[in-house]
C-alpha positions in Angstrom: -91.5 -153.8 -249.8 -95.2 -154.2 -250.0 -95.0 -157.9 -249.2 -92.9 -157.2 -246.1 -95.3 -154.5 -244.9 -98.3 -156.9 -245.5 -96.6 -159.6 -243.5 -96.0 -157.2 -240.7 -99.6 -156.2 -240.6 -100.8 -159.8 -240.9 -98.6 -161.2 -238.2 -100.5 -159.2 -235.6 -97.2 -158.7 -233.6 -98.1 -155.1 -232.8 -101.6 -156.1 -231.5 -100.1 -158.8 -229.2 -97.4 -156.3 -228.1 -100.2 -153.8 -227.1 -102.2 -156.5 -225.3 -99.2 -157.7 -223.4 -98.4 -154.1 -222.4 -102.0 -153.7 -221.1 -101.8 -157.0 -219.1 -98.4 -156.0 -217.7 -99.7 -152.6 -216.6 -102.7 -154.3 -214.8 -100.7 -157.0 -213.1 -97.5 -154.9 -212.4 -98.2 -154.5 -208.7 -99.3 -158.2 -208.3 -96.4 -159.8 -210.1 -93.1 -160.5 -208.6 -89.9 -158.9 -209.7 -88.9 -161.9 -211.9 -92.3 -162.0 -213.5 -92.1 -158.3 -214.4 -88.6 -158.6 -215.8 -89.6 -161.7 -217.9 -92.6 -159.8 -219.3 -90.4 -156.8 -220.0 -87.8 -158.9 -221.9 -90.6 -160.5 -223.8 -91.9 -157.1 -224.9 -88.4 -156.1 -225.9 -88.1 -159.2 -228.1 -91.4 -158.5 -229.7 -90.4 -154.8 -230.2 -87.1 -155.8 -231.7 -88.9 -158.0 -234.2 -91.1 -155.1 -235.2 -88.1 -152.8 -235.4 -86.2 -155.4 -237.6 -89.1 -155.5 -240.0 -89.4 -151.7 -240.0 -85.7 -151.3 -240.8 -86.1 -153.8 -243.6 -88.9 -151.7 -245.0 -86.8 -148.5 -244.5 -83.9 -149.9 -246.5 -86.1 -151.2 -249.3 -87.9 -147.9 -249.5 -84.6 -146.0 -249.6 -83.3 -148.2 -252.4 -86.4 -147.6 -254.4 -85.9 -143.8 -254.1 -82.5 -143.8 -255.7 -79.3 -142.2 -254.5 -80.9 -139.0 -253.3 -84.4 -140.2 -252.5 -85.5 -139.6 -248.9 -82.2 -138.1 -248.0 -83.8 -135.0 -246.4 -86.1 -137.2 -244.2 -83.2 -139.4 -243.1 -81.1 -136.4 -242.3 -83.8 -134.5 -240.5 -85.5 -137.3 -238.6 -83.8 -140.6 -238.7 -80.2 -139.7 -238.1 -81.0 -137.3 -235.2 -83.1 -140.0 -233.6 -80.3 -142.5 -233.9 -77.8 -140.1 -232.4 -80.2 -139.4 -229.5 -80.8 -143.1 -228.9 -77.1 -143.9 -228.9 -76.1 -140.8 -226.8 -78.7 -141.4 -224.1 -77.3 -143.9 -221.6 -79.9 -143.4 -218.9 -82.2 -146.4 -218.6 -85.0 -144.0 -217.9 -85.2 -142.7 -221.5 -87.9 -144.5 -223.4 -88.6 -144.5 -227.2 -91.5 -142.2 -226.5 -89.2 -139.7 -224.8 -86.8 -139.9 -227.8 -89.7 -139.2 -230.2 -90.9 -136.2 -228.1 -87.3 -134.9 -228.1 -87.2 -135.2 -231.9 -90.5 -133.3 -232.2 -89.3 -130.6 -229.9 -86.1 -130.1 -231.9 -88.0 -129.9 -235.1 -90.4 -127.4 -233.6 -87.5 -125.3 -232.3 -85.8 -125.4 -235.7 -89.1 -124.3 -237.3 -89.5 -121.5 -234.8 -85.9 -120.5 -235.3 -86.5 -120.2 -239.1 -89.6 -118.2 -238.4 -87.8 -115.9 -236.0 -85.0 -115.5 -238.5 -87.3 -114.5 -241.3 -89.2 -112.1 -238.9 -85.9 -110.5 -237.8 -84.9 -110.0 -241.4 -88.1 -108.3 -242.1 -87.7 -106.1 -238.9 -84.1 -105.3 -239.8 -85.3 -104.1 -243.3 -88.0 -102.0 -241.7 -85.6 -100.5 -239.2 -83.1 -99.7 -242.0 -85.9 -98.0 -243.9 -86.9 -96.0 -240.9 -83.2 -95.1 -240.2 -82.8 -93.8 -243.7 -85.9 -91.7 -243.4 -84.7 -90.4 -240.0 -81.4 -89.5 -241.5 -83.2 -87.5 -244.2 -85.3 -85.7 -241.5 -82.2 -85.0 -239.4 -80.4 -83.4 -242.4 -83.5 -81.3 -243.1 -83.7 -80.2 -239.4 -80.0 -79.3 -239.5 -80.6 -77.1 -242.5 -83.6 -75.5 -240.7 -81.4 -74.9 -237.6 -78.7 -73.2 -239.7 -81.3 -70.9 -241.3 -82.8 -70.1 -237.9 -79.4 -69.2 -236.5 -78.8 -66.9 -239.4 -82.3 -65.3 -238.8 -81.5 -65.0 -235.0 -78.2 -63.2 -235.7 -80.0 -60.8 -238.0 -82.7 -60.2 -235.4 -80.0 -59.6 -232.7 -78.4 -57.0 -234.9 -81.7 -55.2 -235.6 -82.6 -55.4 -231.9 -79.4 -53.8 -230.8 -79.9 -51.0 -233.3 -83.5 -50.5 -232.1 -82.4 -50.6 -228.4 -79.9 -47.8 -229.0 -82.6 -45.7 -230.6 -85.1 -46.6 -227.8 -82.6 -45.5 -225.1 -82.1 -42.2 -226.9 -85.9 -41.7 -227.1 -86.2 -42.6 -223.4 -83.6 -40.0 -222.4 -85.4 -37.4 -224.5 -88.7 -38.3 -223.0 -87.3 -38.1 -219.5 -85.9 -34.6 -220.3 -89.2 -33.6 -221.7 -90.9 -35.0 -218.6 -88.7 -33.0 -216.3 -89.3 -29.8 -218.3 -93.0 -30.5 -218.2 -93.0 -31.0 -214.4 -91.1 -27.7 -214.0 -93.6 -25.9 -216.2 -96.5 -27.6 -214.3 -95.0 -26.5 -210.9 -94.5 -23.0 -212.2 -98.0 -22.9 -213.5 -99.3 -24.2 -210.2 -97.5 -21.5 -208.3 -98.9 -18.9 -210.7 -102.3 -20.4 -210.3 -102.0 -20.2 -206.5 -100.9 -16.6 -206.7 -103.8 -15.9 -209.1 -106.3 -17.6 -206.7 -105.0 -15.5 -203.8 -105.3 -12.3 -205.9 -108.8 -13.3 -206.9 -109.7 -13.9 -203.3 -108.3 -10.6 -202.2 -110.2 -8.9 -205.1 -113.5 -10.6 -204.0 -112.9 -9.4 -200.4 -112.1 -5.9 -201.6 -115.3 -5.9 -203.8 -117.3 -7.1 -200.8 -115.8 -4.4 -198.6 -116.4 -1.8 -201.3 -120.1 -2.8 -201.7 -120.5 -2.8 -197.9 -118.9 0.6 -197.7 -121.0 2.0 -200.5 -124.2 0.7 -198.9 -123.2 2.3 -195.6 -122.2 5.5 -197.3 -125.6 5.7 -199.1 -127.3 5.0 -195.8 -125.2 7.6 -194.1 -126.0 10.2 -196.7 -129.7 9.5 -196.6 -129.7 9.8 -192.8 -127.4 12.7 -192.3 -128.5 15.9 -194.2 -125.2 17.6 -193.1 -122.9 15.3 -195.2 -121.8 18.1 -197.5 -121.1 20.3 -194.6 -119.1 17.5 -193.0 -117.2 17.0 -196.2 -116.2 20.6 -196.2 -115.1 20.4 -192.6 -113.0 17.3 -193.5 -111.3 19.2 -196.2 -110.7 22.1 -193.9 -109.2 19.8 -191.2 -106.7 18.1 -193.6 -104.1 20.7 -192.9 -104.7 20.3 -189.2 -104.3 16.5 -189.6 -101.1 16.8 -191.5 -99.7 19.0 -188.7 -100.8 16.5 -186.1 -99.2 13.6 -188.0 -95.9 15.5 -188.3 -95.9 16.2 -184.6 -96.9 12.7 -183.6 -94.3 11.2 -185.8 -91.6 13.1 -183.9 -92.4 11.2 -180.7 -91.0 7.7 -180.1 -94.3 6.3 -179.1 -96.2 7.4 -182.2 -98.4 4.6 -183.8 -97.8 6.0 -187.3 -95.0 4.7 -189.6 -92.8 6.8 -191.8 -95.3 7.6 -194.6 -95.9 10.8 -196.5 -98.6 13.1 -195.3 -100.8 12.4 -198.2 -100.3 8.6 -197.9 -101.1 8.7 -194.2 -104.5 10.2 -194.8 -106.0 6.9 -196.0 -105.9 5.3 -192.5 -106.7 8.6 -190.7 -109.8 8.9 -188.6 -111.4 11.6 -190.9 -112.0 9.4 -194.0 -113.3 6.6 -191.8 -116.0 9.0 -190.6 -117.4 9.4 -194.0 -118.2 5.8 -194.6 -118.6 4.0 -191.3 -121.9 4.2 -189.4 -122.4 1.8 -187.7 -118.8 0.7 -187.5 -117.4 -2.1 -189.6 -115.5 -3.3 -186.5 -118.8 -4.1 -184.9 -119.9 -6.0 -188.1 -116.6 -8.0 -188.3 -116.3 -8.7 -184.5 -117.6 -12.3 -184.8 -115.4 -13.3 -187.7 -112.3 -11.6 -186.2 -113.0 -13.4 -182.9 -113.1 -16.8 -184.7 -110.0 -16.0 -186.7 -108.0 -14.9 -183.7 -108.9 -17.9 -181.6 -107.9 -20.2 -184.5 -104.6 -18.3 -184.9 -104.0 -18.6 -181.2 -104.5 -22.4 -181.4 -102.1 -22.5 -184.4 -99.4 -20.7 -182.4 -99.9 -23.3 -179.6 -99.7 -26.2 -182.0 -97.0 -25.1 -184.4 -95.0 -21.9 -183.4 -94.7 -23.0 -179.7 -93.2 -26.4 -180.8 -90.8 -24.7 -183.2 -89.6 -22.4 -180.5 -89.3 -25.3 -178.1 -87.2 -27.3 -180.5 -85.0 -24.2 -181.1 -84.3 -23.8 -177.4 -83.7 -27.5 -176.8 -80.5 -27.1 -178.9 -79.0 -25.0 -176.1 -81.0 -26.1 -173.0 -81.3 -29.8 -172.1 -83.9 -29.2 -169.4 -87.4 -29.5 -170.9 -89.0 -27.8 -167.9 -86.8 -24.7 -168.3 -87.6 -24.5 -172.0 -91.4 -24.7 -171.3 -91.1 -22.1 -168.6 -89.3 -19.7 -171.0 -92.0 -20.1 -173.6 -94.8 -19.6 -171.1 -93.2 -16.5 -169.6 -92.6 -15.2 -173.1 -96.3 -15.6 -173.9 -97.4 -13.9 -170.6 -95.0 -11.0 -171.1 -96.1 -10.6 -174.8 -99.7 -10.3 -173.7 -98.8 -7.9 -171.0 -96.7 -5.7 -173.3 -99.2 -5.9 -176.1 -102.1 -4.8 -173.9 -100.0 -1.9 -172.6 -99.1 -0.9 -176.2 -102.8 -1.1 -177.2 -103.8 1.3 -174.4 -101.1 3.8 -175.4 -102.0 3.5 -179.1 -105.7 3.9 -178.2 -105.0 7.0 -176.2 -103.1 8.6 -179.0 -105.8 7.8 -181.6 -108.5 9.1 -179.3 -106.5 12.3 -178.8 -106.1 12.7 -182.5 -109.8 12.0 -183.4 -111.5 13.9 -180.6 -111.0 17.5 -182.1 -112.5 16.5 -185.5 -115.0 13.7 -184.6 -118.5 14.2 -185.9 -121.3 11.8 -186.9 -123.7 9.3 -185.4 -121.1 6.9 -184.0 -119.4 7.4 -180.7 -115.8 8.4 -180.3 -114.9 5.0 -178.8 -116.4 3.2 -181.8 -114.5 5.5 -184.2 -111.2 4.8 -182.3 -111.7 1.0 -182.4 -112.6 1.2 -186.1 -109.4 3.1 -186.8 -107.3 0.6 -184.9 -108.9 -2.4 -186.6 -108.3 -0.8 -190.0 -104.7 0.2 -189.2 -103.2 -2.8 -187.3 -100.1 -2.4 -189.3 -99.3 0.8 -187.5 -98.6 -1.2 -184.4 -94.9 -1.1 -183.6 -94.5 -4.8 -182.8 -90.7 -4.6 -182.8 -90.8 -2.3 -179.8 -93.0 -4.7 -178.0 -90.6 -7.6 -178.8 -87.7 -5.7 -177.4 -89.7 -4.9 -174.2 -90.6 -8.6 -173.8 -87.0 -9.6 -174.2 -85.9 -7.0 -171.6 -88.5 -8.2 -169.2 -87.5 -11.9 -169.7 -83.8 -11.0 -169.1 -84.7 -9.9 -165.5 -87.3 -12.5 -164.8 -86.4 -14.4 -161.6 -87.9 -17.8 -162.7 -85.9 -18.6 -165.8 -82.3 -18.9 -166.7 -80.5 -19.1 -170.0 -77.0 -20.1 -171.2 -74.7 -17.1 -171.7 -73.9 -18.2 -175.3 -77.3 -17.2 -176.7 -80.0 -14.7 -176.1 -83.8 -14.7 -175.9 -83.8 -13.0 -179.3 -83.7 -16.5 -180.7 -87.4 -16.8 -180.1 -88.2 -13.3 -181.3 -90.3 -14.6 -184.2 -92.5 -16.5 -181.7 -92.8 -13.4 -179.4 -93.7 -11.2 -182.4 -96.6 -13.5 -183.4 -97.9 -13.6 -179.9 -97.7 -9.8 -179.6 -99.6 -9.3 -182.8 -102.4 -11.6 -181.9 -102.6 -10.2 -178.3 -102.8 -6.7 -179.7 -105.5 -7.7 -182.2 -107.5 -9.5 -179.4 -107.8 -6.1 -177.6 -109.9 -4.8 -180.5 -112.7 -7.3 -179.9 -115.8 -6.6 -177.9 -115.4 -8.0 -175.3 -111.5 -8.4 -175.6 -109.8 -11.7 -175.2 -107.1 -12.2 -172.6 -105.1 -15.0 -170.9 -105.9 -16.2 -167.4 -103.9 -15.2 -164.4 -101.5 -18.0 -163.3 -99.2 -18.7 -160.4 -97.0 -21.7 -159.5 -98.5 -23.9 -156.9 -102.1 -23.0 -157.6 -104.9 -25.5 -157.4 -105.3 -27.3 -160.7 -108.6 -26.4 -162.5 -110.1 -28.8 -165.0 -112.1 -26.0 -166.5 -109.0 -23.9 -167.4 -106.2 -26.4 -168.0 -105.4 -29.9 -169.2 -102.5 -31.9 -167.8 -99.4 -32.5 -169.8 -98.4 -36.0 -170.8 -95.7 -36.3 -168.0 -98.0 -35.1 -165.2 -99.2 -37.1 -162.2 -103.0 -37.1 -162.7 -103.7 -37.5 -159.0 -101.7 -34.4 -158.0 -103.9 -31.4 -157.1 -101.3 -28.6 -157.5 -99.7 -27.1 -160.5 -95.9 -27.2 -160.6 -95.6 -24.9 -163.6 -97.7 -23.9 -166.7 -96.9 -24.9 -170.2 -99.5 -22.7 -172.0 -102.0 -20.2 -170.7 -105.8 -20.4 -171.0 -107.6 -18.0 -173.3 -110.4 -16.1 -171.5 -113.3 -13.9 -172.5 -114.4 -12.1 -169.3 -114.8 -15.1 -167.0 -115.5 -17.7 -169.7 -112.8 -20.1 -170.9 -112.5 -20.0 -174.7 -109.5 -22.4 -175.0 -107.9 -24.5 -172.3 -104.3 -24.1 -171.4 -101.8 -26.8 -170.4 -100.1 -27.4 -167.0 -97.9 -29.9 -165.3 -98.9 -31.4 -161.9 -96.7 -33.5 -159.6 -96.8 -34.4 -156.0 -94.1 -32.9 -153.7 -92.3 -31.2 -156.6 -92.9 -27.7 -155.3 -90.9 -28.4 -152.1 -87.9 -30.2 -153.7 -84.6 -28.4 -153.2 -83.8 -28.3 -157.0 -87.0 -26.6 -158.1 -86.0 -22.9 -157.8 -83.7 -21.9 -160.6 -82.5 -18.3 -160.5 -79.7 -16.4 -162.1 -76.3 -16.7 -160.4 -75.4 -13.2 -161.4 -77.2 -9.9 -161.5 -80.7 -9.8 -162.9 -79.4 -8.2 -166.1 -76.9 -10.4 -167.7 -73.8 -9.3 -169.5 -73.5 -11.6 -172.6 -70.6 -10.6 -174.7 -71.1 -13.5 -177.1 -74.8 -13.1 -177.5 -76.0 -12.8 -181.0 -78.5 -10.0 -180.0 -76.4 -8.0 -177.5 -76.0 -5.0 -179.8 -79.8 -4.6 -180.0 -81.2 -2.1 -177.5 -84.1 -3.1 -175.5 -86.1 -0.1 -176.5 -84.9 0.3 -180.1 -87.5 0.9 -182.7 -86.6 -1.1 -185.8 -89.1 -1.7 -188.6 -91.4 -4.7 -188.1 -90.1 -7.7 -190.1 -92.1 -9.2 -192.9 -94.8 -11.6 -191.7 -94.5 -15.3 -192.4 -96.6 -16.5 -195.3 -98.7 -18.8 -193.2 -99.6 -16.0 -190.6 -102.9 -14.2 -191.3 -103.1 -10.4 -191.1 -105.6 -8.9 -188.7 
């Protein structure tokens, strides 16, 4: 084999083959087709000689290796090359191409073996991870089962606790309601206590004022003891006068015992009043009465208006009724005050002594005994006057007694206003008069350019010629001459109302005055 290889190297066939290949490449575009073919055949002949020698060397080398020597190389390289050479029928496949294909196949096989080994390793790793994941999953399942057991136990305990909590909430709510009731009761008691304390303070102030005035009176008047004796001597005369005056229907005294009626009598008032307390309290009573008159306008008037609107649809008629009730109440209260004043003056004139005048003593007595005013008689007189008033009408199903509470409050305040110095009164009014900005303000449904008053809603409060509080009036153009303005009664002035709730009540009956409302101050 060595001799054959040496001869192949010494023959320089491969060198001449390479030189001819270079010359052919250089002269390929110059030579003709026959020349190129002849050179190609020559190169094939030289290549076949080289291959023949190489095959000889291959066979000798294989024999030298024995039966199994070089079998792996022949199987892996030579036989695939031979198969590729015989299977390729295209004339474009060259020996170089076959060699490159063999190299590629070997590289692919090597890569395939590497990938196989890598995949085996990855499969082992994945199996290991899978086993560990299965162990973790089993552990998580056990934890989940334990958690479910704990959850069921917690649910049971929570249900028991919820039932107990609901019972506690119900108990707490009951306690809260009881506490609220107790708190409201305590608040009411506290309000009553505050009112009592306020009254006690007022009484203490009045007692201190009376004590001071009494001491001043005793220091000024050296005849106090003599006056006291005269007072004691006149007690029997006073009791006789009270019994006689009580027998008259116009008496200002209520049904009290003779001893009980001595406290508001003019005789004890002479012992402690000089100058009079009415003169001292004139300013405070003035402010309180004006405020009360304003409250009647803002609250009681609207309550009476809403009550009448249930039976009368005409708002104008309702407002006329309330206004006329107010006017008649003031007129009746002033008349009752004059009569009451005359009776008190008549009773005090025989026994009056002291520094103060008889007129001051009379006013003092009236201020201290406003409860002796028979307000129910004045209410009945007002209702009788309204029944025959030509400017208002009323349904036959009801009576003006529906607004008796409103009339009573107006009569009380009108009576108390007469005790002031100077007294308060309401302004004179008439339908169709010229509207005065000083006395009245227009109602919301008025025509603000109209100069005349159609009707009055509320009177103005006057002190002599000064306006203390404005009234309210409605003004419209041409309303006074419209054919539907005059509303009079279709029957006689005094109506016969068989279904009236107050028909059985006489116009001049003297029933006891009802209890005052809690929100109405006493004068």
